[in-house]
Structure formats: structure tokens, C-alpha cells
N, C-alpha and C positions, 0 to 999 in steps of 0.2 A: 240416490241419498246415500251419504256417507254414514257408516255406522262405525263409533268408536269404542273400544272396551278398555277402560282404565283398571289396571291390577298390578300384580307383580309377577315376574316370572319365577321367583324362588319362594318356596316355602308358602304357597297359596293354593290350597287344594279347592277352594271356591272359584278361583280365578281358572283354574284348569277345568272345573266343571263347565262353567260357561264357556270356554273355548271349544270343548267337546259339544256342548249343545249347540253353538252356531255352526260348527263343522257339520254336524249331523243334518241341519237344515240347509247346508250348501249356501250359507250367507258368508258373505265376504265382509271383512272389516279391518279395521287398522287397530293394533293393539299397542297401548302406550303403557310402559312400567314407569309406575310412579317413582320406583327408586332411582331411576336414572333421569327423570324428567320433573325438576323441582316445581315449575309452574302448573303442571298437571296436578302434583300433590297439593299445591296452595289453592288450586281451583276447587278441588273436591272438599277442602276443608272449608273454604269460603261457602260452598253450597251446603254444609253441615253434615256431609256424609262421614259416617263414622266406621264404614266397613267396605271393603272392596269385594268383589268387582263392582263397578258401576259402568253401565252402557249408556252411551249418548246416542239418540236417533231421533230424527224429527223434531228438532229444537227441545228435547226433553231428555231427563236422566232417568234410569232404571236400575234398580238394584237386582242382585240374583234371584231374589224372591218374585219380583216382578216378571223377570225373564221366564221363570219356570211356568207363569201362568199365561204367558203371552202365545198366541197363535200367529202364525203369519200368513198373510194372503199373497198369492204369486200371480202374476201376469204369465202369459205363454212366454214372454221374453225371460222371465225370471226376476223382473224388477219387483222389489219389495213395495206393496202398496200402503201397508199401515198395520197397526196393532190391533187385535181384538182381545177381549177377555172372555 
């Protein structure tokens, strides 16, 4: 399952926190810089997000606060199974 992290490469400490968090969990993700991708910025605005980063996984969007509370379950192959609070 693809994980997408929307944020900014410059001047976004919260985006850096999310990248570090995912890296520490050995989670692969695609990063989309909203300063370089106008359609991504429009999407987040349409979804009423007022802050970044925003993570997309399993047909749902999560904020950094959600991400900090999420625990990942892994299969032996390292496939992400889902979220638990």
C-alpha cells in the first residue's frame, strides 16, 4: 500500500518530524512538496487541511498529531497491515 506524505521541503519543522518518524519506523513513502505541486496544494485545501504535513494511507488522510499516536503492525515481510490507536 502506498503512503504519501504531503508537505514542504523548506521551512517546515513539522514535515521534518514526520519524515524522521517514518524513517525510524522503516516505512517507505512518497513525499510531495506542495510548493512544487499545485494540484496537491489544491487537494489539501479542498479537504480543509490548514496545516502540514498530511499523510495519505489506506484511503484516509492523517495529520502529524494522528501520526504520533499511530502504531504500525508489520508482517514478517515488512508489509504495513494497518493502523491502531
